[in-house]
VOLUMMI-247186 format. One record per residue (C-alpha): x, y, z; residue in three letters. Coordinates in steps of 0.02 Angstrom, whole numbers, plus 50000, padded with zeros to 5 digits. Example, Ala and Ser with C-alpha at 12.3 -4.5 7.8 and 13.67 -1.06 7.14 Angstrom:
% residues 2
506154977550390ALA506844994750357SER
% end
This chain:
% residues 912
490675875354850MET490845891054955ARG488985893854942ARG488595876355004MET489795878255150THR488985894555200GLY487275886255201MET487825871955315ARG487535880855480PHE485765887355441PRO485275869855382ILE485885862255545VAL484995875855642PHE483345873055550LEU483445854355578LEU483715856755765ILE482335869655776CYS481155857655687HIS481645843455803ALA481435854855952SER479695859755897ALA479185841655890VAL480105835856046ALA480255844056217ALA481015861656217PRO482875863156244LEU483425866356422THR485005873556494PHE485385858556605GLU485145844956476LYS485675852956313ASP486695868756341VAL487705866256500ARG488675851056432PRO489285861656286ILE489805876056398LEU490595864456526LYS491695856156395ALA492225872356311ASN491955887556423CYS491945883456610PHE493835884156627HIS493815902956588CYS492065907556642HIS491615900456811GLY492795886456859GLU493865889357014GLU493285907457025GLY493935911656851GLU492725923856765THR493585932156619LYS492645947556562GLY491605945956720GLY490595932056639LEU490075916056729ASP489185903256618VAL488845889656747ARG487025894856767LEU485765901556643ALA485395916856750ARG487255920756759PHE487275921056569ILE485735932256567LEU486615944056687LYS488175943756579GLY489845951956615GLY490755968056578LYS489965968956405SER488205967356474GLY486975952956455PRO487715938456357ALA486045932956284ILE484315940056253VAL483005926356272PRO481985924456114GLY483155935656014LYS484645925755950ALA485215939755834ALA485435951555983GLU486385939056091SER488225943856108HIS488735926256160LEU488075918855998LEU488945932455898GLU490625927855976LEU490465908955956VAL489865910555776LYS491365921455734ALA492535909055817GLY493135922155942GLU492555911156084MET493105899756157PRO494705909856150LYS496275900556098GLY495305884756056LYS494465877455904SER492825884855849LYS491295876355919LEU490525863055808LYS489095869055700ASP487915857455790ARG488375864655959ASP488155882555897ILE486465877655826ALA485945870555995VAL486445886756082LEU485485897155955GLU483935886155964ALA483965887156155TRP484055906156152VAL482695907156019THR481555896256125GLN481765908056273GLY483325901256361ALA482315889456470GLN482925879556621THR482275862856680ALA482025869056858ARG482335883656973ALA484195887156988GLU485105888257155PRO485465905057234GLU487325901157237LYS488415886957179LEU489275875657305GLY489995858057298PRO488245850657308GLU487845858757140HIS489375852357049ALA488275841356937PHE486525842956868THR485185829956892ASP485405825456709GLU487255821856733GLU486915811456887ARG485625801556791ALA486895794856665TRP486485776656631TRP488115768556689SER488025777156860LEU486315769856901GLN486115753657000PRO486165737756897VAL484385732456858GLN483755714656881ASN483005713656706VAL481995698956644LYS482275692856466PRO480865695656340PRO479685680956338VAL479665670856178LYS479525651956157PRO481185643156129GLU482165659456136VAL482975661156306LEU484275671356399GLY485475680956289ILE484555675956130ASP482925683456193ALA483705700756207PHE484575699356038ILE483015692455953ASP481955706956020ALA483125719555935LYS483085709155776HIS481195709955774ALA481235728955780GLU482275729655621LYS481585714755527GLY483125704155556LEU483375686255615SER484785674855669PHE485935668055535SER486085649255514PRO487215640555639GLU489055638855597ALA489605621755538ASP490495611055670PRO492255613855600VAL492015632655602THR491295631955777PHE492695621755855ILE493995633255777ARG493055648555839ARG492865641656014ALA494665635456022SER495395652055970PHE494215661356087ASP494585651056242LEU496375644856217THR497095655556079GLY497665640055984LEU496955630655834PRO496165613755871PRO497135598155826THR496535586755687LEU496025573755816GLU495015586655913GLU494125592355755VAL493695574555703ASP493055570055877HIS491965585555890PHE491225583855716VAL490735565755752ALA489955570755920ALA489065585755843TYR488215574955712ILE487455564255851LYS487065577355984HIS487395595555933PRO486915603956097ALA487825592156215SER489365591456103SER489515610356111ILE489355610256300GLU490675596656318HIS491835605956199LEU491695622156297ILE491975613156462ASP493525604656392ARG494245620956328LEU493885629856491LEU494805616056584ALA496345618056475SER497835627056555PRO497915636956394HIS496285645556444TYR497185655656578GLY498535660556454GLU497255666556327ARG496145676256445TRP497585681456555GLY498225691356404ARG496575700856398HIS496665705856581TRP498515710156569LEU498055722556432ASP496825731056549ALA498115731056689ALA499515737656577GLY500675722956610TYR502505726156566ALA504195718756610ASP505005735956610SER504755752656696GLU504335762356538GLY505405777456575PHE506855785656485GLY508095777756368GLU508575763756487LYS506795757456513ASP507425747056660LEU506845729056674GLU505625723056805ARG506455706656843LYS505035699656948TRP503485706956865ALA503125689856790TRP502515684056961LYS500985694856935TYR500745688156759ARG500795670356827ASP499575674956965TYR498325681056835VAL498485665456728ILE498315653956879ASP496825663556950ALA495875662456786LEU496255643956765ASN495575640856940LYS494065651756900ASP494425662157053LYS492855672557086PRO493115689157000PHE492645699257153ASP494005690357252GLN495185692657104PHE494895711557112VAL495045712657302ARG496715703657300GLU497395714957165GLN496875730757255LEU497295725757433ALA498085708457442GLY499455715057556ASP498155721157682GLU497495703357692MET499195696257741VAL500005697157912ARG501565707557932GLN503045705957925PRO503005696757759TYR504065681657806LYS503835662857794ASN502355665657680LEU501085652357641SER500565649157461GLN498925658557490ASP499875673557559GLU501075673157412ILE499595673557293GLU498835688557380LYS500465698257378LEU500795693357197SER499085700157152ALA499555717757208THR500755718457062GLY499195725556977PHE499575742257060LEU501405741257008ARG501085739356822MET500985757656765PRO502605766256711PRO503765770856855ASN505315781056818GLY505875784256997THR507305771756985ALA508085783556856GLU507405800356909LYS506685800857084ASN505865817857094ASP504085823857135PRO503595825256951VAL504055807156915THR503285800857077GLN501635809557043ASN501625803456862ALA501725785656928ASN500265788657047ILE499245797256911ALA499505782856790ASP498965770456924THR497355779856960VAL497035781056773LYS497295762356750MET496155758256897VAL494835769856825GLY494805762256651THR495005743956702SER493785743156849LEU492635758256826TYR492615759656638GLY492775778456662LEU494115791056614THR494365796556794ILE496125802356752GLY495375816856652CYS494885825156817ALA496685826856880GLN496835845256833CYS495015851056833HIS493245844456845ASP492905831556711HIS492285840756556ARG490955827956514TYR490645815856657ASP490045819856835PRO491775817656910ILE492475832557003SER494305836257029GLN494015833157214ALA493335815857169ASP494955811957081TYR495995816257233TYR494805807357352ARG495095791657250LEU496955795057250ARG496865796357440ALA496365777957443VAL498065773357370PHE499145787557437GLU499795778657594PRO500475764457487GLY501435776757378PHE501915789457511ASP502825803457420THR503535809357587LYS504525793157603ALA504575786757426TRP505235769157401ARG506165765257242LEU505595750057140PRO506985738957208ALA506525743057388SER504715737957357ARG505145719857318LEU504575706657442VAL505775692257471SER505095674457469LEU506585667157561LEU505995658457720THR506925658457886ASP507365640057863ALA508055643757691GLU509045658457761SER509835647057891VAL510245634157759GLU510955647757645ALA512055654157787ALA512745636657819LYS513135634257636ILE513935651457626GLU515025647457776ALA515595631457688GLU515945641257529ALA516935654257625LYS518075640657694LYS518445635757515LEU518725654157475ASP519955655557619ALA520885640057561ALA520965647257385ARG521625663857449LEU522965654757550ALA523435644457400LYS523465660257293THR524665668557414GLU525735652957413GLU525825652857223PHE526175671557213ILE527575670057339THR528325655457242GLU528265664757077VAL528875680957155LEU530425672557224GLU530805664857055LYS530655681856972GLU531695690457107LEU533055677657080ALA533255684756905LYS533635702156973ALA535335708257038PRO535555703757221GLU535545722157273LYS533815724757196ASP532975709157265ARG532475715457437GLU531945732857377PRO530895724257241LEU530105712557367ARG529715727057483THR529015737657341ALA527905723457279TYR527225719757453ARG526855738157487THR525075743757455GLU524985753057289MET524385769557358LYS525755769357491LYS527195766057373ARG528545778957356THR529065786157189ALA530675776057194ASP529705759957227GLN528525763457082THR530005767056968LYS530885751157022LEU529355740356988LEU529125748056816LYS530905742856778ALA530435724756821TRP528725722456735PRO528645703656770ARG528665707556954VAL527525722456937ASN526155713056842GLN526135697956956LEU524395694757027SER523145680957051ALA522385685056883GLY524045684356790SER524735668056859LEU524295659256697TYR525625669756610LEU526975662456723TYR526345644456710ASP527035643056534THR528755649256585THR528845639256746ASN527915624056679LYS526675624856822THR524765623856831LYS524405636556967HIS523055645556869ALA522125629356834ASP522235624457017THR521485641057073LEU520135639856940LYS519605622857003LYS519555629357182MET518455643857124THR517295631957034GLU517165621257191GLU516615636457292ALA515405641457155THR514675623957151ALA514405624457338VAL513545641457326ARG512465634357188GLY511635623457319LYS510975638557412LYS509085641257402PRO508705653457262VAL508005669657330GLU506505675257231GLU505495691057250PHE503745697757221LEU503465713557121HIS502155718657248ALA501265734257308PHE501335734757498VAL500895748257622GLU502045750157772LEU501305751857947PRO501305769758010GLN500625779458156LYS499015788358107PRO499815805458122GLU501185800457999LEU500025794157862VAL500275805657712PRO498835817557681ALA498085820057509THR497775837357441PHE496945843757283ILE498265850457163PHE497865867157085ASN497725863556898ARG498595846956933GLY500195855356992ASN500925845657140HIS501805861457202GLU500155870857222GLN499165862357358LEU497355866757393LYS496185859057521GLU496465842257601LYS495305827857552VAL494845811357631THR494705794657539PRO493075790157454SER492265783157298ASP491495794757168LEU490285806457255THR489045805257110VAL488645787757175LEU488155794257347ALA486295794657303ALA486295775557292HIS487665769757411ARG488945774657540LYS490505781757459VAL491605786757606GLU493115775957647VAL493785775157824SER495455784057843GLU496125770857963LYS495585753258008ASP496045750858190ALA496165731958165LYS497555733158036LEU499355739158048PRO499085748357883THR497715761157850THR496595747757775GLY495945760357648ARG496225749657496ARG495435734457577LEU493885744457627ALA493805751757453PHE493995734657371ALA492625727257480ASN491445741357433ALA491855739957249LEU491465721357248THR489915721657360ASP488795716957213GLY487905733657214LYS489195744857133HIS488485750656966PRO490085749056866LEU491215734256905LEU490115719856848ALA489485729456696ARG491245733756643VAL491865715856659MET490425707056570VAL490575719956432ASN492435716056416ARG492075697356404VAL490735700656274TRP491965711356175MET493265697456168HIS491955685056107HIS491105695955977PHE492455708555930GLY491475723256001LYS490715726156171GLY488895729756206ILE489705746256251VAL490985748256111ALA492105759456216SER492545746656350SER493625758956447GLY492395773356439ASP490615771256500PHE490465790256509GLY489725803756400GLN491085802556268LEU490965783656262GLY489725773356165SER487955770156223GLN487555751656251PRO486735743456102THR485795731556218HIS485705739956390PRO484485727356462GLU485595712856408LEU487105721256488LEU486225722356655ASP485515704856641TRP487275698056610LEU487975708156755ALA486665701256875VAL486915683556810GLU488805685356828PHE488665690757010MET487285678257051ARG488385663856992GLU489805668557109GLY490705680656992TRP491225665656887SER492035670156722LEU491905652256661LYS490035652456691HIS489945668456590LEU490885660256447HIS489695645456446ARG488205657056447LEU488835666856297ILE489585652656194MET488085641056205THR486915654856146SER486165654955972ARG486935672155952THR488695665355969TYR488385649755865ARG487885659355709GLN488865658755548SER489755674355488SER489055673955312THR488515691155251ARG487025695255142ASP486335710855060GLU484865712955178LYS485885712255337ARG487225723755266ASP485895736455217ARG484945736355383ILE486405734055502ASP488055736955409PRO489115736655568ASP488215721155636ASN487855729955801THR486245719755815LEU487195703355794LEU486145695055660SER487735685855609ARG489425682355687MET490725695855656SER492365690655576VAL493835695055687ARG495685695555656ARG496855685855769LEU497885696555886GLU499765697455860ALA500175685256001GLU498885672555944ILE499515673555766LEU501265668955825ARG500625655355942ASP499605647755801SER501125647155687LEU502105638255823LEU500685625955850ALA500505622255664LEU502365619255644SER502335607455793GLY503615617755888ARG502525625556024LEU503295623556197ASN501815620956317PRO502805626156473LYS501755637256586ILE502405651656692GLY504125657156745GLY505335670756694ALA504995679156527PRO505795674156363VAL507055688056329PRO507065699756180VAL508515709056102MET508995720055955PHE509715710955806ASN511015718355690GLU509665726855587GLU508965735855740GLY507415724955747GLN506765717655910VAL506835698655905VAL506785684556031ILE508515680656098GLY509725682556241ILE510555699556232ASP512345698156170THR512725716456143THR514485722056184ASP514975734356320THR514575748756204ALA512815742256176GLY513115736455997ARG512375719855934PRO513735706955908THR512735694855801GLY513135680655922LYS511785668155964TYR511565659456131LEU510555643256136ALA508865644956222MET508455626556238ASN506695627756172GLY506205643256272GLU506055652756108GLU504555641956062PHE503505646756213ARG501835655656200ARG501875674256166SER501165679056334ILE502835673556407TYR503875684356289VAL504665698756383GLN503565714256371ALA504825728356365ARG503915744756334ARG505345751256227SER505625734656140ARG504015727356071PRO504365711655972LEU504435716555789GLU503025704855739MET501915710955881PHE502185729355842ALA501725726755660THR500085717855699VAL499415730755823ASP500035724255990ALA499635738056116PRO500855750056197ILE500535750756383MET500425769356418GLU499855765256547PRO498655751456489SER497535745956346CYS495645744256348ASP495305740556166VAL496625735056041ARG496645744355878SER496435734055720VAL497285741755570THR497595735655394THR499255742555333VAL500555737055207SER501915732055333PRO500775717855390GLN500735710555216SER502605713055198LEU502865704055364LEU501845689055310LEU502625688155136MET504435693255155ASN504955692055337SER506345679655372SER505385675055529ILE503865669755427MET504965660155306ARG505645650155452VAL503885646355511HIS503445640655336ALA505005630055321GLN504675621155485GLN502845618755443PHE503405610855279ALA504545599155373GLN503095593455481ARG501995590555330VAL503355580555242GLN503685570155398THR501865566455443GLU501005567355273GLY501755552155188GLY502805551155030LYS501515556954904GLU501455575654872LEU499555575454859ALA499415567455032ASP500615580355105GLN499535594255033ILE497955586555106ARG498765586255277LEU499395604255261ALA497665609955209TRP496825601355356ARG498095608055480LEU497835625955420VAL495965625855383HIS495325611955492GLY494435603555346LYS494925593355194ALA495245601755026PRO494265598254869SER495135587854735GLU495235603554629SER496165612354771ASP497335597554786VAL497715597154600GLN498065615854591GLN499185614754745SER500155600054672VAL500475609754513GLU501025625054613PHE502245615254722VAL502985606354571GLN503245622954482ALA504065630454635GLN505185615354654THR505805616954477GLU506115635554500PHE507165633354656TYR508155619354579LYS508675631754445ALA508825646154570ASN509465638754733PRO509165648754892THR509905644555063PRO508755638455200LEU508395650455342GLU508675636155464VAL509615620055435GLN508225608355492ILE508815593055583GLY510485600755628THR510355617655713ARG508485620255721SER508305613355896ASP509375627455961ARG508925640855835HIS507545653355864THR506315658055729PHE506615676255766GLU508505673755758ASP508435668455576ALA508535686255515GLY510265688655591ARG511035671755546THR512445673355419ARG512075660355286LEU512945657155119PRO512155667354980ARG511735661454804PRO512525670054656HIS511655686254613GLY510785688454781SER510705705354864LEU512125710054982PRO511705711255166ARG511825730155163ALA510335730755044HIS509355719455159GLU509665731555301ARG508895745455198GLN507315735155185ARG507305729055365ALA506495744155449PRO504915742055344VAL504275728055456CYS504655738755607GLY503515753355565LEU502505760055711ARG500945770655712PRO501435788855706LEU500725791355880ALA502195782055953ARG503425794555884LEU502405809755934THR501755803356099SER501465817056227ARG502375806456355ARG503945806156249ALA504055825056257TRP503765828856439ARG505495824756499GLY505225807856575GLY504425793356487ARG505295781656368ARG505585787156191LYS505255777156035SER506735774755922TRP506865772755734CYS508315761455690PHE509085766355524LEU510185754855418PRO512025755555457ARG
% end
């Protein structure tokens, strides 16, 4: 084994040398510089740092060498000191040894004579930050207006896919049957299973006219309000939507963040052009007149949209210092970079990007676009950034109602004083005559002004001392009066009057305050990302690598606007239809959600470390088509879902698995797992309990007695301990999962187990894992048993009296198609056997259906105290098992953010 390991490097080297002999010779710019940039620049060339006197940014610098002499000898790898150090693992110092492949490239380059692609500059300045090869990266080039390959009866998307098939000897799989297709389309566009009636209608239409039936189905699903909920979830992932600040142990709630969530859902349902959608999210406030009062519905939408820039974690409400402020800004720039650019721009915060042509200056130029809205010199806490929706007319009405309520308050106070005086005199009458006046005087004296004698006297007469508005009920029993009840009714009257006041709502918006040009905060490059070490000042702009194809500078101040107008100018440029990234990134994201994997698999990274597009021409064709059709997402869905590529079955065969095991060429439809939210929504739909209400405040979550996060109104006591009490939610608990409160520190137990993302700060691609807690959740969770119980009730109610008919209905509801008679018979036998078992071994229901179920949440079932059958495990043993369903990926417990003194921490709840 040791011998084989020792031979690995020479084998790699020989392979590369052989490839190099056949292909073009290796060059410094294309092959060597990327390796050195990623591993060596930070010590040998970047920011003037040249340890050992060595600069490796140019080939001739390496030839010159440092204090130890020339670093390489062209044509003589064995005499090259640089190769000796990297082979021994001595360089890069303090880091992992270079990969064998990278070392082999360096050695092959030296052996070939250390060639360059072109003459090198005399000295390096900003204009030489990137090589021509780096600037030529595919995603940074203008979108090409590609024409599909020409082939009879194969058009559009299918022409591109078919051309790749032909190269590998593949072909399209047969079309999916109509039941499979309607289920696929329904889950894709609405996130819900089709009803039996919808399945039957589509199957009948498909038999007559397959093509038109598919078009009508897609149009119907796109018109459903559930479409915005389904695809809104996808965009909220990219934006990092959360109903909490994501900082510290408190993880404070964002009470009005849901306004942004509702904006997204509504915009997608309306098919708002995506370019407008982006502009409003980046600069909606700069499209609305100031001050923000008496807002129209259109203005409310634009301000709501800017919640996009308020989604990343923000801990300044708990710890308002420069570190926390700059972390919030950094997370925002990172989220903008991944969601709109598909680039890891955030990696250039401390130094030039190690792989992509993004300089540190570029990062801060982009930050300068947003800096005036953050303004670290006059930082606004989250609460001070809220925009009130109360109109002037509503304010006047509220003032009138408050004045009326205050009259009732005054009457209650007068009545309170009257009652207190009455009771006081009765109590004084019980005291000796000599003590009555001193007691009266002591009682009427303000507490802090009482003398020691007065305090002593009152303590001697506790019934006088304790007399107050809040204790009158204690005297009502003795005096046979109803003073406390009278005051309570008067309080309720005032409360009822105040209840008529217009409710003041707010927008969780990002707004920039008007400032004089000289007061606009400047943006500086931070040395190594340290906000305390400022370098040169920068002006706002897009990435400079794009300058060869378009204007990148952003005006520092728009004279027509009270704000700087930077974000609006930036948004307009980003959506001008010529930016190389935005349309590509979005069509790739849509493709990913339809096929399980994007044309570029790394949807948030179109850079060097990301994946290359499997069908680059198709990606550009889709981007052009998307923009040509008015940036319509619904048009894009129709284009994709009516294609032969999408309509394929997912059946695998040996040939396809051998040629294309990962199905990157799409010769069949990939099987995809439902996301956590859609799994829960489907269970609600199948049980008939789904609440279709759209929008509004989130459904709350809480910790149950076992330390698990469940749906419910928080009933913890003042010490923060769960009480086990349940408050009725009136059907809110059955709403779709997109409306469940998204607390960063409190992911719903079911969501966390089935790979729901953690917004730190956002999510580009959800991970899909297969781990044992998922099986345990589906088999043993009390939540799943409640779903099963309520599904059974529906089947028994709607399926008729015969068990076989009930099974047929259950099968159709779950699978969309009828079972075979063999399936029915086996199921009947199974149910009968289970029935006999539970008759002999009774087990309590999780929910008493028909009695408490209407006010009982599914998620609450695990904390309901029910009678236990003889021999069942005590509750303490259940608590020992409870944390299993709450397991998190290890990354949550070792997250870098959890250790840098600010962000929220993940907690492991142990049994009590």
